C-alpha positions in Angstrom: -5.8 -5.3 37.5 -5.1 -8.3 35.3 -7.4 -8.6 32.3 -8.3 -11.4 29.8 -6.0 -14.2 30.9 -2.7 -12.4 30.5 -3.4 -10.8 27.1 -3.9 -7.3 28.5 -2.6 -5.5 31.5 -4.2 -2.3 32.8 -3.1 0.0 35.7 0.6 -0.8 35.9 0.7 0.5 39.5 -0.9 -2.9 40.4 1.1 -5.2 38.2 4.8 -4.6 37.4 6.9 -6.4 34.8 10.6 -7.2 35.3 12.5 -7.7 32.0 16.0 -9.0 31.9 17.7 -9.1 28.5 15.0 -10.2 26.1 12.7 -12.0 28.6 9.9 -11.2 31.0 11.2 -12.6 34.3 8.3 -11.9 36.6 5.0 -10.0 36.8 3.8 -9.1 40.3 2.4 -6.3 42.4 5.7 -5.3 44.1 9.2 -5.7 42.8 12.1 -5.3 45.3 14.9 -4.7 42.8 17.6 -2.1 42.3 19.9 -0.9 39.6 17.4 -1.1 36.9 15.7 1.3 34.4 12.2 2.1 35.5 9.7 2.8 32.8 6.7 4.8 34.0 3.6 3.3 32.5 1.1 5.3 34.5 -2.1 5.8 32.5 -1.0 3.3 29.9 -2.4 0.0 28.7 0.4 -2.5 28.6 -0.2 -5.4 26.3 1.6 -7.9 23.9 2.7 -6.5 20.6 0.4 -7.3 17.7 1.2 -10.2 15.4 0.3 -9.8 11.7 0.2 -13.2 10.0 0.0 -12.0 6.4 1.6 -8.9 5.0 3.4 -8.1 1.7 5.8 -5.8 3.4 7.6 -4.5 0.3 4.4 -2.9 -1.0 4.9 0.0 1.4 6.7 1.6 -1.6 3.4 1.8 -3.4 1.2 2.8 -0.5 -2.2 4.3 -1.4 -1.9 3.3 -5.1 -4.6 0.6 -4.9 -7.5 2.3 -3.1 -9.8 1.4 -6.0 -8.3 -1.9 -7.1 -10.2 -5.1 -7.3 -8.2 -8.3 -6.7 -7.7 -9.0 -10.5 -6.6 -5.4 -11.0 -4.2 -5.7 -8.0 -2.6 -8.9 -9.3 -2.1 -7.5 -12.8 -0.7 -4.2 -11.6 1.6 -5.5 -8.9 2.6 -9.1 -10.0 2.3 -11.0 -13.3 5.0 -8.8 -14.8 3.7 -5.7 -13.1 5.4 -3.2 -10.8 6.8 -5.9 -8.4 8.8 -7.4 -11.2 10.7 -4.1 -11.7 12.1 -4.0 -8.1 15.9 -3.7 -8.0 17.6 -5.3 -5.0 18.1 -1.8 -3.5 14.4 -1.1 -3.8 13.7 -4.3 -1.9 15.8 -3.1 1.0 14.1 0.3 1.1 10.7 -1.3 0.8 11.1 -3.8 3.6 12.8 -1.3 5.9 10.0 1.2 5.4 7.2 -1.4 5.7 8.6 -3.0 8.8 9.0 0.4 10.5 5.4 1.3 9.6 4.4 -1.9 11.4 6.5 -1.2 14.5 5.2 2.3 14.7 1.7 0.9 14.9 2.5 -1.6 17.6 3.0 -4.6 15.3 6.0 -6.4 16.7 5.8 -9.5 14.5 4.9 -10.0 10.9 4.8 -12.8 8.4 6.4 -11.2 5.3 4.8 -13.0 2.3 7.4 -12.4 -0.4 7.9 -12.9 -4.1 11.6 -13.1 -4.9 13.2 -12.3 -8.2 16.9 -13.1 -7.5 19.2 -14.1 -4.6 20.2 -10.4 -4.3 16.6 -9.5 -3.8 16.2 -12.1 -1.1 19.3 -10.7 0.7 18.1 -7.2 0.6 14.5 -8.0 1.8 16.0 -9.8 4.7 18.4 -7.0 5.4 15.5 -4.5 5.5 13.6 -6.5 8.1 16.8 -7.0 10.2 17.7 -3.3 10.2 14.2 -2.4 11.3 14.4 -4.4 14.5 11.1 -6.2 13.9 10.4 -9.9 14.7 9.4 -11.6 11.4 8.8 -14.8 9.6 10.4 -14.3 6.3 8.2 -16.4 4.0 10.4 -17.0 0.9 8.2 -16.9 -2.2 8.7 -17.6 -5.9 8.9 -14.9 -8.6 5.7 -13.0 -9.4 6.2 -13.7 -13.1 3.2 -15.3 -14.9 5.0 -18.5 -15.9 5.1 -19.4 -12.2 1.5 -18.6 -11.5 -0.7 -20.9 -13.5 -2.6 -24.1 -12.8 -0.2 -26.0 -15.0 3.0 -24.6 -13.5 5.5 -27.4 -12.5 8.1 -24.8 -11.4 9.1 -24.8 -7.7 11.5 -22.8 -5.6 15.0 -22.2 -6.9 18.0 -23.7 -5.2 18.7 -20.4 -3.6 16.2 -21.3 -0.9 18.8 -23.7 0.7 21.4 -20.9 0.7 19.0 -18.5 2.4 18.1 -21.1 5.1 21.8 -21.9 5.8 23.0 -18.3 5.7 20.2 -16.5 7.6 18.0 -19.0 9.4 20.3 -21.8 10.7 18.8 -21.1 14.2 15.2 -20.6 15.2 16.4 -18.7 18.3 16.5 -15.2 16.6 14.1 -12.4 15.7 13.9 -13.5 12.0 12.8 -17.1 11.2 12.0 -18.8 8.0 8.8 -19.7 6.2 7.8 -20.6 2.6 5.2 -18.6 0.7 3.9 -21.3 -1.7 1.4 -20.8 -4.4 -0.8 -23.6 -3.4 -3.1 -25.8 -5.5 -5.2 -22.9 -6.9 -2.1 -21.1 -8.4 0.1 -24.0 -9.4 -0.1 -27.6 -10.4 -1.0 -30.2 -7.7 2.4 -31.8 -8.1 4.1 -28.5 -7.5 2.1 -27.9 -4.4 3.0 -31.3 -3.0 6.7 -30.8 -3.7 6.6 -27.3 -2.1 4.9 -28.5 1.1 7.6 -31.2 1.3 10.3 -28.6 0.8 9.0 -26.5 3.6 9.0 -29.5 5.9 12.5 -30.4 4.8 13.6 -26.9 5.7 11.6 -26.9 9.0 9.8 -23.8 7.7 6.2 -22.6 8.2 4.3 -23.1 5.0 1.8 -20.4 4.0 -0.5 -20.4 1.0 -3.6 -18.6 -0.3 -6.6 -20.9 -0.7 -10.4 -20.8 -1.1 -11.0 -17.2 -2.1 -12.7 -15.4 -5.0 -14.0 -17.5 -7.9 -10.8 -19.5 -7.9 -11.6 -21.2 -4.6 -15.4 -21.7 -4.8 -15.3 -25.2 -6.3 -11.7 -26.3 -5.9 -12.0 -28.1 -2.5 -8.3 -27.4 -2.0 -8.3 -28.2 1.7 -10.2 -31.4 1.2 -7.5 -32.5 -1.4 -4.8 -31.7 1.1 -6.6 -33.6 3.8 -7.0 -36.7 1.6 -3.4 -36.6 0.6 -2.4 -36.5 4.3 -0.7 -33.1 4.0 -2.7 -31.0 6.5 -0.8 -30.1 9.7 0.0 -27.4 12.2 2.9 -26.2 10.0 0.4 -25.0 7.3 -0.9 -21.5 7.3 -3.9 -20.8 5.1 -4.7 -17.3 4.0 -8.2 -16.0 3.3 -10.3 -19.2 2.7 -13.5 -17.1 2.1 -15.3 -19.2 -0.4 -14.3 -22.8 0.4 -16.6 -25.5 1.6 -18.0 -25.1 5.1 -16.8 -28.6 6.1 -13.3 -27.7 5.1 -13.0 -25.3 8.0 -13.3 -28.3 10.3 -10.7 -30.2 8.4 -8.4 -27.2 9.0 -9.2 -26.8 12.6 -8.9 -30.6 13.4 -5.5 -30.7 11.7 -4.3 -27.7 13.8 -3.6 -25.7 10.6 -3.9 -21.9 11.0 -6.1 -19.5 9.1 -5.1 -15.8 8.4 -8.1 -13.6 7.9 -7.4 -10.2 6.3 -10.9 -8.7 6.6 -10.5 -5.2 5.2 -8.8 -6.2 1.9 -11.0 -9.3 1.5 -14.2 -7.2 1.7 -12.8 -4.5 -0.6 -11.1 -6.5 -3.3 -13.6 -9.3 -3.9 -12.0 -12.3 -2.1 -15.3 -13.0 -0.4 -16.8 -12.4 3.0 -14.3 -12.9 5.9 -14.3 -16.5 7.2 -13.9 -15.5 10.8 -17.2 -17.0 12.0 -17.0 -20.1 9.9 -13.6 -21.1 11.3 -14.8 -20.3 14.9 -17.9 -22.4 14.4 -15.8 -25.4 13.4 -13.4 -25.3 16.3 -10.7 -23.0 14.9 -9.3 -19.7 16.1 -8.4 -17.3 13.2 -5.4 -15.0 13.2 -5.4 -11.6 11.5 -3.3 -9.9 8.8 -3.1 -6.6 7.0 -2.3 -8.1 3.7 -1.6 -5.4 1.0 -0.6 -2.0 2.1 -1.1 -0.7 -1.4 -4.8 -0.6 -0.4 -5.1 -0.3 3.3 -3.1 1.1 6.3 -0.5 -1.1 8.0 -2.0 -1.3 11.5 -3.9 -4.0 13.3 -6.4 -1.7 15.0 -8.2 -1.3 11.7 -8.2 -5.1 11.1 -9.6 -5.9 14.5 -12.5 -3.5 13.9 -13.2 -4.9 10.5 -13.1 -8.5 11.7 -15.3 -7.7 14.7 -18.0 -5.8 12.9 -18.1 -7.9 9.7 -18.7 -11.0 11.7 -21.3 -9.3 13.9 -23.1 -8.0 10.9 -23.2 -11.4 9.3 -24.9 -13.0 12.3 -27.1 -9.9 13.0 -28.4 -10.0 9.5 -29.6 -13.6 9.9 -31.4 -12.6 13.1 -33.0 -9.6 11.5 -34.2 -11.8 8.6 -36.1 -13.9 11.1 -37.9 -10.8 12.3 -36.0 -10.6 15.6 -33.5 -8.3 17.0 -30.0 -9.3 18.2 -29.5 -9.7 21.9 -25.9 -10.4 23.0 -23.5 -9.8 20.2 -22.0 -13.1 18.9 -18.3 -12.0 18.8 -16.7 -10.2 21.6 -13.9 -7.6 21.5 -11.7 -9.8 23.7 -11.8 -12.6 21.2 -10.6 -10.3 18.4 -7.8 -9.0 20.6 -6.8 -12.7 21.1 -6.8 -13.1 17.3 -4.4 -10.2 16.9 -2.0 -11.4 19.6 -1.9 -14.9 21.0 -3.6 -16.6 18.0 -1.3 -14.9 15.6 1.7 -16.1 17.6 0.4 -19.7 17.5 -0.3 -19.4 13.8 3.3 -18.5 13.2 4.5 -21.2 15.6 6.0 -18.6 17.9 3.5 -18.9 20.8 6.3 -20.4 23.0 8.0 -17.0 22.7 5.4 -14.3 22.2 1.7 -13.5 22.1 1.0 -13.1 25.8 2.7 -11.4 28.7 4.0 -14.2 30.9 7.2 -15.0 32.7 9.7 -16.8 30.5 8.3 -15.3 27.3 10.2 -12.7 25.2 9.3 -9.1 26.0 7.4 -8.1 22.9 5.1 -5.5 24.3 3.5 -2.1 23.6 2.2 0.7 25.8 -0.9 2.6 24.7 -1.6 6.0 26.2 -5.1 6.3 27.8 -4.9 10.1 28.3 -5.4 10.8 24.6 -8.7 12.4 23.8 -9.9 9.5 21.7 -9.4 7.1 24.6 -10.0 9.0 27.8 -11.7 8.0 30.0 -11.2 4.3 29.8 -13.9 2.1 31.3 -13.0 -1.1 29.4 -9.4 -1.5 28.4 -10.1 -4.3 25.9 -12.8 -2.2 24.2 -10.4 0.7 24.2 -7.8 -1.2 22.3 -10.1 -3.0 19.8 -12.7 -0.3 19.1 -11.1 3.1 19.9 -7.3 3.1 19.6 -5.2 3.9 16.6 -1.4 3.9 15.9 -1.1 7.5 17.2 -2.0 6.2 20.7 1.0 3.8 20.7 3.5 5.4 23.1 6.2 2.7 23.3 7.1 -0.6 21.5 9.6 -3.2 22.7 10.8 -6.2 20.7 12.6 -8.8 22.7 13.1 -6.3 25.5 14.7 -3.7 23.2 12.9 -0.4 22.9 12.1 0.6 19.3 9.6 3.3 20.0 9.4 5.6 23.1 7.2 8.6 23.8 5.5 8.2 20.5 8.6 8.3 18.3 10.7 5.5 16.7 14.2 5.3 18.1 17.4 5.4 16.1 15.7 5.9 12.8 16.6 8.6 10.3 13.2 9.1 8.8 14.4 11.7 6.3 16.9 9.2 4.9 14.3 6.4 4.7 11.9 8.7 3.0 14.6 9.6 0.4 15.3 5.9 -0.3 11.7 5.0 -0.5 10.8 7.9 -2.8 13.7 7.2 -5.2 12.6 3.5 -5.4 9.0 4.5 -5.9 9.9 6.8 -8.7 12.0 4.1 -10.4 9.1 1.6 -10.2 6.5 4.0 -11.6 8.8 5.3 -14.3 10.0 1.9 -15.5 6.4 0.7 -15.6 5.3 3.7 -17.6 8.2 3.1 -20.0 7.3 -0.6 -20.4 3.7 0.2 -21.1 4.3 2.7 -23.9 3.1 1.6 -27.3 5.9 1.2 -29.9 
């Protein structure tokens, strides 16, 4: 049975996928082929891999540290001379390898890695960590997290190293890792710096991602309107959060084809503002989803789908209740949120020609979810099962570009003990160096 316009396939006995090299060649009921490996997907949901459009992958080293952090506490602790500035290049490698494997284990086959880079060596090691994991990623090169970069008056822009990285690692777009720029945007740098950085991204042919319209910083800034009036909005811009900006600005974004990454759990927790899911939908856009900071939340998209779905339903339901009525049909459906986490994410990252749906000619980024597990069995609605009931433990297999990276519930070709050792050594270094720096003389 084919479900939801190619986003989700249930009952593989009725629909079989033929994969050759990295591509899906055909999907049909019967395949008359020989000399191939057959993967038994009985009692599995077969679907596209999740696409996370905003994640600070390196923060896996500091997992769980920020369970009680507000946004200002997070920024002061991690950036602005905090823990992130104490990363050594070797720590960057361990961090991105660990963080990318966490994503893959949870069925996330593609991430946008929103980075802050302290040296060329750090950039090299962050990229190496992603590459060694086997994940598909947009490596969004970002400026240092030091405070002199992050101010309204800052004229600083990207170092010349960005050209080297483009030439050395991203000369072709036909690979698992592609390039983006993680710029500060008009709320965290001068307007002149923002204009130059958007121009730099376009010169490099890179997706340009920025955080706008959230917290008290974004309430009155009208950043999107300024970008629109300057003729800078376009489908190569990816906005993150946008919780507190003007309602009319969502339409400006949607009409320009720019994407919006909603990270609902962290936004509700840290004080960014209420998730903008419904506002963007109401103005003709389709949001994508991201995990954001794994210091404060788990690195899976199942959780983000649930947060996005229930937060938006609660917003609309509360308005109905305030009018002394009861909700009838819920305004946001599970299938829409599944779309946010797959096809919409691929489009936001400008990868929808390759991934995001299961279709002949696309790359075979797909996952298998066991339906025999006690938290899923029996399945009446496969979409509801994925969005409302599943968790990373149900992910049986993960394929990226046709290559298996997880089978039978276990990551393949990964020495977890070695990775734990690397990560623990790096974590201890970060915490110890931070404690030493904070000691009073």
